[in-house]
Backbone as numpy.savetxt, mean C-alpha at the origin, in Angstrom:
# Nx Ny Nz CAx CAy CAz Cx Cy Cz
-2.71 -18.46 -27.52 -3.66 -17.90 -26.56 -2.91 -17.38 -25.33
-3.29 -16.21 -24.89 -2.65 -15.62 -23.72 -3.61 -14.68 -23.02
-3.31 -14.41 -21.75 -4.02 -13.40 -20.97 -3.04 -12.27 -20.66
-3.52 -11.04 -20.63 -2.66 -9.93 -20.24 -2.95 -9.53 -18.80
-1.90 -9.16 -18.12 -1.96 -8.71 -16.73 -1.44 -7.28 -16.70
-2.33 -6.36 -16.42 -2.03 -4.93 -16.52 -1.75 -4.36 -15.14
-0.70 -3.53 -15.04 -0.39 -2.89 -13.77 0.31 -1.56 -14.01
0.39 -0.75 -12.96 1.05 0.55 -13.07 2.50 0.51 -12.59
2.87 -0.52 -11.87 4.24 -0.56 -11.35 4.69 -1.98 -11.09
6.01 -2.18 -11.20 6.55 -3.53 -11.02 8.08 -3.43 -11.00
8.72 -4.37 -10.32 10.17 -4.43 -10.33 10.80 -3.74 -9.14
11.99 -3.18 -9.35 12.75 -2.62 -8.24 12.37 -1.18 -7.91
11.50 -0.56 -8.70 11.07 0.81 -8.43 9.77 0.79 -7.62
9.85 0.33 -6.39 8.66 0.20 -5.55 8.33 1.55 -4.92
7.10 1.99 -5.12 6.68 3.27 -4.54 5.45 3.16 -3.68
4.81 1.97 -3.68 3.58 1.80 -2.92 3.35 0.33 -2.66
2.38 0.05 -1.78 2.07 -1.33 -1.46 1.58 -2.12 -2.66
0.93 -1.45 -3.59 0.45 -2.15 -4.79 1.61 -2.72 -5.60
2.75 -2.01 -5.63 3.93 -2.52 -6.33 4.48 -3.77 -5.64
4.46 -3.77 -4.31 4.89 -4.95 -3.56 3.98 -6.12 -3.90
2.67 -5.86 -3.95 1.70 -6.91 -4.26 1.99 -7.51 -5.65
2.21 -6.66 -6.64 2.46 -7.15 -8.00 3.77 -7.94 -8.05
4.80 -7.46 -7.38 6.05 -8.22 -7.34 5.84 -9.61 -6.76
5.09 -9.70 -5.67 4.80 -11.00 -5.06 3.97 -11.87 -6.00
3.05 -11.25 -6.71 2.21 -11.99 -7.65 3.07 -12.62 -8.74
3.98 -11.84 -9.30 4.83 -12.36 -10.38 5.74 -13.48 -9.88
6.25 -13.32 -8.67 7.18 -14.32 -8.14 6.48 -15.62 -7.74
5.32 -15.52 -7.12 4.73 -16.70 -6.50 3.49 -17.25 -7.20
2.77 -16.41 -7.96 1.55 -16.86 -8.61 1.78 -17.18 -10.08
2.49 -16.30 -10.78 2.69 -16.45 -12.23 3.23 -17.83 -12.62
4.20 -18.41 -11.92 4.71 -19.73 -12.34 3.66 -20.83 -12.36
2.51 -20.62 -11.75 1.49 -21.67 -11.66 0.26 -21.37 -12.51
0.33 -20.35 -13.35 -0.81 -20.02 -14.21 -0.90 -21.01 -15.38
-2.12 -21.39 -15.73 -2.32 -22.38 -16.78 -2.28 -21.77 -18.18
-2.75 -20.52 -18.29 -2.74 -19.83 -19.59 -1.57 -18.86 -19.62
-0.89 -18.78 -20.75 0.29 -17.92 -20.88 -0.03 -16.49 -20.42
0.77 -15.95 -19.48 0.57 -14.56 -19.05 1.54 -13.60 -19.74
1.07 -12.42 -20.03 1.93 -11.33 -20.52 1.68 -10.13 -19.61
2.75 -9.58 -19.06 2.63 -8.45 -18.14 2.77 -7.13 -18.89
1.78 -6.26 -18.76 1.80 -4.95 -19.40 1.86 -3.88 -18.32
2.84 -3.00 -18.42 3.09 -2.02 -17.37 2.90 -0.61 -17.90
2.11 0.16 -17.20 1.77 1.52 -17.60 2.89 2.48 -17.16
4.09 2.24 -17.65 5.23 3.10 -17.33 6.29 2.92 -18.41
7.35 3.70 -18.29 8.53 3.53 -19.12 9.49 2.56 -18.42
10.11 1.69 -19.19 11.02 0.72 -18.59 12.24 1.42 -18.01
12.55 1.16 -16.73 13.76 1.76 -16.13 15.02 1.24 -16.80
16.03 2.06 -16.83 17.29 1.66 -17.46 17.92 0.46 -16.79
17.69 0.30 -15.48 18.32 -0.80 -14.75 17.39 -1.98 -14.54
16.32 -2.07 -15.33 15.38 -3.18 -15.17 15.99 -4.48 -15.67
15.93 -5.52 -14.85 16.49 -6.83 -15.19 15.37 -7.79 -15.55
14.86 -7.65 -16.77 13.70 -8.41 -17.18 13.93 -9.90 -17.32
15.18 -10.31 -17.57 15.46 -11.72 -17.84 15.17 -12.63 -16.65
15.15 -12.07 -15.45 14.96 -12.92 -14.27 13.50 -13.19 -13.94
12.58 -12.62 -14.72 11.15 -12.81 -14.44 10.55 -13.83 -15.41
9.61 -14.66 -14.93 9.13 -15.82 -15.71 7.99 -15.51 -16.67
8.04 -14.38 -17.35 6.97 -14.06 -18.30 7.42 -12.92 -19.21
6.67 -12.72 -20.30 6.95 -11.60 -21.20 6.46 -10.30 -20.55
7.24 -9.23 -20.73 6.90 -7.94 -20.11 7.01 -6.84 -21.17
6.00 -5.98 -21.22 6.00 -4.85 -22.14 5.63 -3.58 -21.38
6.24 -2.46 -21.81 6.06 -1.18 -21.14 5.33 -0.23 -22.09
4.24 0.35 -21.63 3.38 1.14 -22.50 4.08 2.36 -23.09
4.86 3.06 -22.28 5.50 4.28 -22.77 6.54 3.97 -23.84
7.16 2.80 -23.77 8.20 2.44 -24.74 7.62 2.07 -26.10
6.45 1.41 -26.13 5.87 0.99 -27.40 4.36 0.88 -27.23
3.68 2.01 -27.36 2.23 2.03 -27.15 1.49 1.18 -28.17
1.96 1.15 -29.41 1.29 0.36 -30.44 1.32 -1.12 -30.10
2.47 -1.61 -29.66 2.59 -3.01 -29.27 1.73 -3.29 -28.04
1.73 -2.36 -27.13 0.94 -2.46 -25.91 -0.54 -2.63 -26.26
-1.04 -1.76 -27.13 -2.45 -1.81 -27.53 -2.76 -3.09 -28.30
-1.84 -3.50 -29.16 -2.04 -4.72 -29.95 -2.19 -5.94 -29.04
-1.36 -6.01 -28.02 -1.41 -7.15 -27.10 -2.73 -7.19 -26.33
-3.21 -6.04 -25.92 -4.50 -6.00 -25.22 -5.64 -6.36 -26.17
-5.60 -5.84 -27.39 -6.68 -6.09 -28.35 -6.79 -7.57 -28.72
-5.67 -8.29 -28.70 -5.66 -9.70 -29.12 -5.70 -10.68 -27.95
-5.73 -10.19 -26.75 -5.71 -11.06 -25.57 -7.03 -11.79 -25.39
-6.95 -12.95 -24.76 -8.17 -13.66 -24.39 -8.90 -12.94 -23.26
-8.14 -12.59 -22.22 -8.70 -11.91 -21.06 -7.76 -10.82 -20.57
-8.33 -9.86 -19.86 -7.54 -8.81 -19.22 -7.70 -8.96 -17.71
-6.58 -9.04 -17.02 -6.57 -9.05 -15.56 -5.86 -7.79 -15.09
-6.54 -6.95 -14.35 -5.95 -5.70 -13.86 -5.40 -5.95 -12.46
-4.08 -5.91 -12.33 -3.43 -6.14 -11.05 -3.39 -4.87 -10.21
-3.24 -3.75 -10.88 -3.37 -2.44 -10.23 -3.69 -1.43 -11.31
-4.85 -0.82 -11.23 -5.32 0.04 -12.30 -4.82 1.46 -12.21
-4.64 2.07 -13.37 -4.25 3.48 -13.42 -5.39 4.33 -12.90
-5.06 5.52 -12.37 -6.07 6.37 -11.74 -6.88 7.20 -12.72
-6.48 7.15 -14.00 -7.24 7.84 -15.03 -7.51 6.87 -16.18
-8.51 7.16 -17.02 -8.85 6.23 -18.12 -7.65 5.93 -19.02
-7.54 4.66 -19.37 -6.51 4.20 -20.30 -7.22 3.74 -21.56
-6.83 4.28 -22.72 -7.57 4.02 -23.95 -7.58 2.54 -24.32
-6.45 1.84 -24.10 -6.39 0.43 -24.46 -7.36 -0.40 -23.62
-7.48 -0.07 -22.34 -8.44 -0.76 -21.49 -9.87 -0.34 -21.86
-10.04 0.95 -22.11 -11.37 1.47 -22.44 -11.95 0.80 -23.67
-11.10 0.45 -24.63 -11.55 -0.18 -25.86 -11.79 -1.68 -25.71
-11.51 -2.22 -24.53 -11.65 -3.67 -24.33 -12.32 -3.98 -22.99
-13.28 -3.16 -22.61 -13.92 -3.34 -21.31 -14.56 -4.71 -21.15
-15.04 -5.27 -22.26 -15.71 -6.56 -22.18 -14.76 -7.71 -21.87
-13.45 -7.47 -21.97 -12.47 -8.52 -21.71 -11.96 -8.53 -20.27
-12.38 -7.56 -19.47 -11.84 -7.47 -18.12 -12.38 -8.63 -17.28
-11.52 -9.58 -17.01 -11.91 -10.75 -16.23 -11.82 -10.50 -14.73
-10.79 -9.74 -14.31 -10.62 -9.50 -12.88 -9.99 -8.13 -12.65
-10.25 -7.60 -11.48 -9.71 -6.31 -11.07 -9.33 -6.39 -9.59
-8.07 -6.13 -9.30 -7.59 -6.13 -7.92 -7.69 -4.70 -7.40
-8.46 -4.51 -6.36 -8.68 -3.18 -5.79 -7.78 -3.04 -4.55
-6.78 -2.16 -4.65 -5.81 -1.98 -3.57 -6.21 -0.87 -2.60
-7.10 -0.03 -3.04 -7.60 1.04 -2.19 -8.87 1.58 -2.82
-9.63 2.31 -2.06 -10.80 2.96 -2.61 -10.42 4.39 -2.99
-10.47 4.70 -4.28 -10.14 6.04 -4.73 -11.09 7.05 -4.10
-12.38 6.70 -4.04 -13.36 7.61 -3.43 -12.95 7.96 -2.00
-12.59 6.95 -1.22 -12.23 7.17 0.18 -10.94 7.97 0.29
-9.99 7.68 -0.58 -8.71 8.40 -0.53 -8.87 9.86 -0.89
-9.68 10.14 -1.90 -9.88 11.52 -2.32 -10.61 12.34 -1.26
-11.39 11.66 -0.44 -12.16 12.36 0.60 -11.43 12.39 1.94
-10.23 11.82 2.00 -9.53 11.69 3.29 -9.33 13.04 3.98
-9.04 14.07 3.22 -8.80 15.37 3.82 -10.06 16.07 4.31
-11.22 15.59 3.85 -12.47 16.23 4.25 -12.93 15.79 5.63
-12.44 14.63 6.06 -12.91 14.06 7.33 -11.75 13.91 8.31
-10.89 14.90 8.38 -9.76 14.86 9.31 -9.40 16.30 9.68
-8.42 16.43 10.55 -7.97 17.76 10.95 -6.79 18.22 10.10
-6.78 17.81 8.86 -5.69 18.19 7.95 -5.62 19.71 7.78
-4.41 20.27 7.75 -4.28 21.71 7.55 -4.60 22.14 6.12
-4.73 21.17 5.22 -5.07 21.48 3.85 -5.55 20.24 3.14
-6.24 20.40 2.03 -6.75 19.26 1.28 -5.74 18.92 0.20
-5.05 17.80 0.37 -4.01 17.40 -0.58 -4.12 15.91 -0.83
-4.13 15.51 -2.10 -4.18 14.09 -2.43 -3.62 13.92 -3.83
-3.43 12.67 -4.21 -2.97 12.41 -5.58 -4.13 12.63 -6.54
-3.81 12.84 -7.81 -4.85 13.01 -8.80 -5.45 11.68 -9.20
-6.76 11.64 -9.35 -7.44 10.40 -9.72 -8.85 10.71 -10.19
-9.41 9.77 -10.94 -10.76 9.88 -11.47 -11.58 8.74 -10.87
-12.41 9.03 -9.89 -13.17 7.98 -9.21 -14.19 7.33 -10.14
-14.67 8.06 -11.15 -15.62 7.47 -12.09 -14.97 6.38 -12.92
-13.68 6.55 -13.22 -12.95 5.51 -13.96 -12.85 4.25 -13.11
-12.59 4.42 -11.83 -12.56 3.25 -10.94 -13.92 2.57 -10.92
-14.98 3.36 -10.86 -16.33 2.78 -10.85 -16.61 1.98 -12.11
-16.12 2.49 -13.25 -16.31 1.78 -14.52 -15.63 0.42 -14.49
-14.39 0.38 -14.00 -13.65 -0.88 -13.96 -14.30 -1.85 -12.98
-14.74 -1.35 -11.83 -15.40 -2.22 -10.85 -16.65 -2.84 -11.46
-17.40 -2.03 -12.18 -18.65 -2.51 -12.77 -18.42 -3.52 -13.89
-17.39 -3.30 -14.70 -17.16 -4.16 -15.86 -16.42 -5.45 -15.52
-15.63 -5.45 -14.47 -14.86 -6.65 -14.13 -15.78 -7.79 -13.72
-15.48 -8.99 -14.21 -16.28 -10.16 -13.85 -15.97 -10.62 -12.43
-14.74 -10.40 -12.00 -14.34 -10.75 -10.63 -13.62 -9.55 -10.02
-13.99 -9.22 -8.79 -13.38 -8.08 -8.09 -12.70 -8.60 -6.83
-11.43 -8.27 -6.69 -10.64 -8.77 -5.56 -10.26 -7.60 -4.67
-10.53 -7.72 -3.38 -10.18 -6.68 -2.41 -9.07 -7.20 -1.51
-8.00 -6.40 -1.33 -6.81 -6.86 -0.62 -6.77 -6.40 0.84
-7.78 -5.66 1.29 -7.71 -5.04 2.60 -8.25 -5.88 3.74
-8.17 -5.31 4.94 -8.60 -5.99 6.16 -10.01 -5.60 6.58
-10.65 -4.71 5.83 -12.00 -4.26 6.15 -12.78 -4.14 4.84
-14.07 -4.04 4.93 -14.88 -3.87 3.74 -15.06 -2.39 3.42
-15.17 -2.10 2.14 -15.34 -0.72 1.68 -16.82 -0.46 1.39
-17.21 0.80 1.20 -18.59 1.08 0.78 -18.97 0.39 -0.53
-17.96 0.09 -1.37 -18.23 -0.59 -2.64 -18.74 -2.02 -2.41
-18.43 -2.60 -1.26 -18.90 -3.95 -0.97 -20.43 -4.02 -0.91
-21.05 -2.91 -0.59 -22.50 -2.87 -0.52 -23.15 -2.81 -1.90
-22.35 -2.42 -2.91 -22.86 -2.27 -4.26 -22.51 -3.43 -5.17
-21.35 -4.06 -4.93 -20.85 -5.10 -5.82 -20.35 -6.30 -5.01
-20.27 -7.42 -5.68 -19.74 -8.63 -5.04 -18.21 -8.62 -5.15
-17.53 -8.76 -4.02 -16.08 -8.80 -3.98 -15.59 -10.14 -3.45
-14.42 -10.53 -3.90 -13.70 -11.68 -3.33 -12.63 -11.09 -2.43
-12.74 -11.31 -1.14 -11.79 -10.74 -0.18 -10.58 -11.67 -0.01
-9.44 -11.21 -0.50 -8.18 -11.95 -0.33 -7.16 -10.97 0.25
-7.09 -10.86 1.57 -6.15 -9.91 2.18 -4.71 -10.21 1.79
-3.90 -9.18 1.77 -2.47 -9.35 1.54 -1.87 -10.24 2.62
-0.65 -10.66 2.39 0.08 -11.40 3.42 1.39 -10.66 3.68
2.01 -10.97 4.82 3.31 -10.38 5.15 4.19 -11.45 5.78
5.41 -11.58 5.25 6.39 -12.51 5.81 7.17 -11.82 6.93
7.03 -12.30 8.14 7.84 -11.79 9.25 9.21 -12.46 9.17
10.21 -11.70 8.75 11.54 -12.26 8.54 12.57 -11.76 9.55
12.27 -10.67 10.27 13.24 -10.10 11.21 12.90 -10.44 12.65
11.64 -10.31 13.01 11.15 -10.71 14.33 11.98 -10.11 15.47
12.25 -8.81 15.37 13.04 -8.14 16.41 12.20 -7.89 17.66
12.88 -7.90 18.79 12.21 -7.57 20.05 11.79 -6.10 20.03
10.80 -5.78 20.82 10.33 -4.40 20.89 11.43 -3.47 21.36
11.64 -2.40 20.61 12.60 -1.38 21.00 12.04 -0.56 22.16
12.90 -0.12 23.04 12.46 0.73 24.15 12.70 2.21 23.84
13.14 2.51 22.61 13.33 3.90 22.22 11.99 4.61 22.11
11.95 5.86 22.50 10.72 6.65 22.40 10.80 7.67 21.26
11.77 7.51 20.38 11.84 8.34 19.17 10.80 7.84 18.19
10.22 8.75 17.42 9.14 8.40 16.49 9.69 8.30 15.08
9.20 7.34 14.32 9.57 7.18 12.92 8.34 7.11 12.03
8.51 7.55 10.78 7.43 7.57 9.79 7.98 7.09 8.47
7.43 5.99 7.93 7.87 5.46 6.64 6.64 5.26 5.76
6.26 6.30 5.03 5.06 6.23 4.20 5.05 7.40 3.23
4.09 7.36 2.29 3.93 8.49 1.38 3.34 9.67 2.13
3.33 10.83 1.48 2.84 12.04 2.14 1.42 12.40 1.73
0.68 11.47 1.11 -0.71 11.78 0.77 -1.50 12.02 2.05
-2.62 12.70 1.94 -3.35 13.19 3.10 -3.70 12.09 4.08
-4.13 10.94 3.59 -4.61 9.92 4.51 -3.50 9.31 5.38
-2.23 9.61 5.08 -1.13 9.13 5.92 -0.87 10.06 7.11
-1.47 11.25 7.11 -1.45 12.16 8.26 -0.03 12.52 8.73
0.82 12.86 7.79 2.19 13.19 8.14 2.27 14.44 9.02
1.29 15.33 8.93 1.33 16.58 9.70 1.23 16.32 11.22
0.86 15.12 11.63 0.84 14.80 13.06 2.23 14.97 13.68
3.26 14.94 12.83 4.65 14.98 13.32 5.19 16.40 13.41
4.34 17.38 13.24 4.79 18.77 13.38 5.34 19.00 14.79
6.51 19.63 14.84 7.16 19.99 16.11 7.45 18.78 17.01
7.70 17.63 16.38 8.04 16.41 17.12 9.40 15.91 16.66
10.25 15.52 17.59 11.52 14.89 17.24 11.23 13.54 16.59
11.62 13.38 15.34 11.25 12.16 14.62 12.16 11.94 13.43
12.01 10.77 12.84 12.66 10.42 11.58 11.58 10.31 10.51
11.80 10.95 9.36 10.87 10.89 8.24 11.54 10.20 7.05
10.90 9.17 6.53 11.41 8.41 5.38 10.31 8.45 4.33
10.37 9.47 3.46 9.23 9.72 2.59 9.68 10.49 1.35
8.72 11.00 0.58 9.02 11.79 -0.61 9.27 13.23 -0.17
10.52 13.64 -0.17 10.89 14.92 0.43 10.37 16.12 -0.34
10.26 16.01 -1.65 9.80 17.16 -2.45 8.36 17.52 -2.07
7.50 16.51 -1.94 6.11 16.79 -1.55 6.06 17.29 -0.11
6.87 16.70 0.76 6.92 17.14 2.14 7.28 18.62 2.21
8.31 19.01 1.44 8.78 20.40 1.46 7.81 21.36 0.75
7.43 21.00 -0.48 6.66 21.92 -1.31 5.19 22.03 -0.89
4.61 20.90 -0.51 3.17 20.90 -0.19 2.91 21.20 1.27
3.49 20.37 2.15 3.14 20.48 3.56 3.84 21.65 4.26
5.11 21.87 3.95 5.81 22.97 4.62 5.52 24.31 3.96
5.83 24.43 2.67 5.65 25.71 1.98 4.17 26.00 1.72
3.42 24.96 1.35 2.01 25.17 1.01 1.10 25.36 2.21
1.28 24.49 3.23 0.36 24.52 4.37 1.00 24.98 5.67
2.29 25.29 5.62 2.96 25.85 6.79 3.20 24.89 7.94
3.27 23.58 7.66 3.54 22.60 8.71 5.04 22.65 9.05
5.35 22.62 10.32 6.74 22.78 10.78 7.36 21.42 11.08
8.30 21.01 10.23 9.02 19.74 10.44 10.48 19.99 10.81
10.77 21.13 11.41 12.16 21.49 11.68 12.84 20.55 12.66
12.07 19.84 13.47 12.66 18.93 14.44 12.82 17.51 13.89
12.49 17.35 12.62 12.55 16.03 12.01 13.86 15.82 11.25
14.39 14.61 11.33 15.48 14.19 10.46 14.86 13.52 9.25
15.22 13.99 8.06 14.52 13.57 6.85 15.42 12.72 5.96
14.80 11.69 5.38 15.51 10.81 4.47 14.61 10.53 3.28
15.17 10.64 2.09 14.41 10.39 0.88 14.06 8.90 0.78
12.78 8.62 0.52 12.34 7.24 0.46 13.02 6.48 -0.67
13.51 5.31 -0.35 14.07 4.37 -1.32 13.75 2.99 -0.79
12.95 2.23 -1.53 12.51 0.92 -1.03 13.68 0.01 -0.70
14.77 0.18 -1.41 15.94 -0.66 -1.16 16.66 -0.31 0.15
16.28 0.82 0.75 16.90 1.23 2.01 15.98 1.03 3.22
14.91 0.26 3.03 13.97 0.04 4.13 14.66 -0.56 5.35
15.48 -1.56 5.11 16.15 -2.24 6.22 17.00 -1.25 7.00
17.73 -0.41 6.29 18.58 0.60 6.94 17.73 1.53 7.81
16.60 2.01 7.25 15.79 2.96 8.00 15.18 2.33 9.26
14.64 1.13 9.10 13.98 0.50 10.24 14.96 0.07 11.33
16.23 0.03 11.02 17.23 -0.32 12.03 17.80 0.92 12.74
17.34 2.10 12.35 17.74 3.29 13.10 17.14 3.26 14.51
17.65 4.10 15.38 17.25 4.07 16.79 15.94 4.83 17.00
14.83 4.20 16.64 13.51 4.73 16.95 12.60 3.56 17.31
11.59 3.82 18.16 10.79 2.72 18.66 9.29 2.91 18.55
8.84 4.13 18.16 7.40 4.39 18.01 7.12 4.68 16.54
6.21 3.92 15.95 5.89 4.10 14.53 4.61 4.90 14.36
4.70 6.02 13.64 3.49 6.75 13.26 2.81 5.93 12.17
1.80 5.16 12.58 1.07 4.28 11.67 -0.43 4.52 11.72
-0.85 5.68 12.22 -2.30 5.93 12.31 -2.80 6.54 11.01
-2.77 5.72 9.97 -3.19 6.15 8.64 -4.70 6.02 8.50
-5.27 6.90 7.69 -6.70 6.91 7.44 -7.01 6.05 6.22
-8.07 5.24 6.29 -8.48 4.38 5.18 -7.32 3.48 4.70
-6.57 2.93 5.61 -5.45 2.05 5.24 -5.98 0.64 4.99
-5.91 0.16 3.75 -6.50 -1.14 3.43 -5.80 -2.31 4.13
-4.46 -2.39 3.96 -3.70 -3.48 4.58 -2.58 -2.92 5.46
-1.67 -2.19 4.87 -0.64 -1.53 5.66 0.66 -2.31 5.78
1.36 -2.50 4.65 2.65 -3.18 4.70 3.58 -2.51 5.70
3.59 -1.18 5.72 4.54 -0.47 6.59 4.21 -0.68 8.07
2.94 -0.94 8.38 2.58 -1.24 9.77 3.14 -2.60 10.16
3.00 -3.58 9.27 3.56 -4.90 9.51 5.08 -4.82 9.60
5.69 -4.03 8.72 7.14 -3.87 8.75 7.61 -3.28 10.07
6.88 -2.29 10.57 7.25 -1.67 11.83 7.29 -2.70 12.95
6.28 -3.53 13.03 6.23 -4.56 14.07 7.33 -5.60 13.84
7.57 -5.96 12.60 8.63 -6.92 12.28 10.00 -6.42 12.77
10.20 -5.11 12.74 11.48 -4.52 13.16 11.45 -4.04 14.62
10.43 -4.42 15.37 10.42 -4.10 16.80 9.97 -2.70 17.14
9.16 -2.08 16.28 8.64 -0.74 16.55 7.19 -0.84 17.03
6.81 -0.04 18.00 5.45 -0.03 18.52 4.61 0.96 17.72
3.60 0.49 17.00 2.84 1.42 16.16 1.71 2.13 16.91
1.53 3.39 16.56 0.31 4.11 16.93 -0.64 3.96 15.75
-1.79 3.35 15.97 -2.72 3.03 14.90 -3.89 4.02 14.88
-4.60 4.07 13.77 -5.85 4.82 13.73 -6.91 4.01 14.49
-8.01 4.63 14.75 -9.09 3.94 15.45 -9.88 3.02 14.53
-9.62 3.10 13.22 -10.35 2.29 12.25 -9.59 1.02 11.86
-8.26 1.06 11.94 -7.47 -0.08 11.47 -7.57 -1.22 12.48
-8.06 -2.39 12.01 -8.34 -3.52 12.91 -9.20 -3.05 14.10
-10.23 -2.29 13.79 -11.02 -1.64 14.83 -11.78 -2.63 15.71
-11.93 -3.86 15.24 -12.63 -4.86 16.05 -11.74 -5.47 17.12
-10.51 -5.00 17.20 -9.55 -5.57 18.14 -9.11 -4.50 19.14
-9.04 -4.88 20.41 -8.73 -3.95 21.49 -7.22 -3.70 21.58
-6.79 -2.60 20.96 -5.39 -2.18 21.01 -5.36 -0.75 21.53
-4.60 -0.45 22.58 -4.74 0.86 23.25 -4.12 2.05 22.53
-3.03 1.84 21.78 -2.28 2.99 21.26 -2.82 3.41 19.90
-3.86 4.26 19.95 -4.53 4.70 18.74 -4.74 6.21 18.77
-4.95 6.80 17.59 -5.20 8.24 17.51 -5.88 8.56 16.19
-6.75 9.55 16.23 -7.39 10.03 15.00 -7.37 11.55 14.88
-6.64 12.20 15.78 -6.39 13.63 15.65 -4.94 13.88 16.07
-4.44 15.03 15.71 -3.07 15.39 16.08 -2.92 15.46 17.61
-3.93 15.98 18.27 -3.87 16.08 19.74 -3.84 14.69 20.37
-4.67 13.79 19.87 -4.66 12.42 20.37 -3.33 11.74 20.10
-2.76 12.01 18.94 -1.47 11.43 18.57 -0.39 11.87 19.55
-0.34 13.17 19.82 0.66 13.69 20.75 0.46 13.12 22.15
-0.81 12.96 22.56 -1.08 12.38 23.86 -0.68 10.92 23.93
-0.86 10.19 22.83 -0.49 8.77 22.80 1.02 8.61 22.87
1.76 9.50 22.24 3.22 9.45 22.35 3.64 9.61 23.81
3.04 10.56 24.50 3.38 10.76 25.91 2.99 9.55 26.75
1.86 8.96 26.44 1.42 7.76 27.16 2.46 6.64 26.99
2.94 6.45 25.76 3.94 5.41 25.50 5.23 5.73 26.24
5.63 7.00 26.22 6.87 7.39 26.90 6.77 7.15 28.41
5.58 7.31 28.96 5.40 7.15 30.40 5.08 5.71 30.81
4.91 4.82 29.85 4.56 3.43 30.15 5.81 2.60 30.36
5.70 1.60 31.24 6.87 0.73 31.44 6.99 -0.24 30.28
8.18 -0.76 30.12 8.51 -1.59 28.95 7.62 -2.83 28.88
7.38 -3.48 29.99 6.61 -4.72 29.98 5.17 -4.49 29.51
4.61 -3.35 29.87 3.25 -3.02 29.42 3.23 -2.84 27.91
4.19 -2.10 27.39 4.28 -1.89 25.94 4.54 -3.22 25.22
5.42 -4.03 25.78 5.75 -5.31 25.16 4.54 -6.24 25.12
3.73 -6.19 26.15 2.51 -7.01 26.18 1.63 -6.71 24.97
1.36 -5.42 24.72 0.49 -5.05 23.61 1.18 -5.24 22.27
2.48 -5.04 22.24 3.24 -5.30 21.01 3.12 -6.77 20.62
3.30 -7.66 21.58 3.22 -9.10 21.29 1.80 -9.51 20.91
0.79 -8.92 21.55 -0.59 -9.22 21.19 -0.90 -8.78 19.76
-0.41 -7.59 19.39 -0.63 -7.10 18.04 0.06 -8.00 17.02
1.28 -8.39 17.30 2.00 -9.25 16.37 1.31 -10.60 16.23
0.80 -11.12 17.33 0.07 -12.39 17.28 -1.11 -12.28 16.32
-1.81 -11.16 16.38 -2.94 -10.94 15.47 -2.46 -10.80 14.03
-1.37 -10.10 13.83 -0.84 -9.90 12.48 -0.39 -11.21 11.83
0.08 -12.14 12.63 0.55 -13.41 12.09 -0.56 -14.21 11.41
-1.79 -13.82 11.64 -2.90 -14.45 10.93 -2.83 -14.15 9.43
-2.05 -13.14 9.06 -1.92 -12.73 7.66 -0.52 -13.02 7.12
0.06 -14.13 7.55 1.43 -14.47 7.13 1.50 -15.74 6.29
0.35 -16.27 5.90 0.32 -17.53 5.15 0.38 -17.26 3.65
1.58 -17.28 3.12 1.75 -17.00 1.69 1.07 -18.07 0.82
1.19 -19.32 1.19 0.60 -20.39 0.38 -0.91 -20.24 0.26
-1.56 -19.84 1.35 -3.00 -19.61 1.30 -3.32 -18.48 0.33
-2.53 -17.42 0.40 -2.72 -16.26 -0.50 -2.57 -16.70 -1.96
-1.52 -17.46 -2.25 -1.27 -17.92 -3.62 -2.40 -18.80 -4.11
-2.81 -19.75 -3.31 -3.85 -20.68 -3.74 -5.19 -19.99 -3.95
-5.50 -19.02 -3.10 -6.75 -18.28 -3.28 -6.76 -17.51 -4.60
-5.60 -16.96 -4.96 -5.52 -16.23 -6.23 -5.55 -17.19 -7.42
-4.89 -18.32 -7.31 -4.89 -19.28 -8.40 -6.30 -19.82 -8.67
-7.12 -19.92 -7.64 -8.51 -20.35 -7.84 -9.23 -19.38 -8.78
-8.83 -18.13 -8.77 -9.45 -17.13 -9.62 -8.83 -17.14 -11.01
-7.49 -17.05 -11.06 -6.82 -16.86 -12.35 -6.76 -18.13 -13.19
-6.90 -19.28 -12.60 -6.90 -20.53 -13.36 -8.29 -21.08 -13.59
-9.32 -20.33 -13.22 -10.69 -20.81 -13.41 -11.09 -20.69 -14.87
């Protein structure tokens, strides 16, 4: 008897917060599961994948689809750790087995991000929101990882288990007024706010160049650009910059926001993220963003440090890994 745990990403090829979540799940939750787990990944196995160090069986769909389908068909239960954005035939044929679904973002909200902002163009990843609705409806347990409730909360019952973040660097606030951006270039991250601003960009350069510059004419000529590599996060965050462009739209949790604070960067937040808390440095338009940068540049260090420390104090409420693990085990071992 075994349960399958399905995800789109895992291991050292981290491209999003959902991959970080799955890595943490395998490291800290899997060793305490009562029923044998098998991890199924909707990708091709990387050549440098070190599978022997992980405490469970792992199969990659692209490498052996027949085996992948067989394992799902014979499983006791299906747990979706991060679902693919389009229908997957193996899941579609076993909808009645879906025991749980971890929702890392709202596809509906993400797809509409460009409609409710000052974006120069409508750009987002490809996805099928109806497929997400099907999984939400069929799952017996729905887990939401964010800090706010989504419109789906009004339609379905969710178990809210916010992500956690380990503060391991705890650097003092930098007094640099250079701006940094470490995120994907999808519309809701609002990368175009950095047009004509001296800044550091740590992102997917091909999309930045082909979509935002060539496609929509956004000018990033004053930016220093670095291709995103999760293994180089420490290097990037230790560069000489002190203001983090973190005013993302519909940001569920925001690992990169926590990382910025951990490395001593002062984030500019959206007006929706932790909106119930009084934090001054926020923006929801490019003009507001530019004005907030000037406000920070003109503020004395002690004033900035006061709000930085208050924000970090609030963030530390989400640093209890044991609580996160135990809340998930209550679900997966039930």
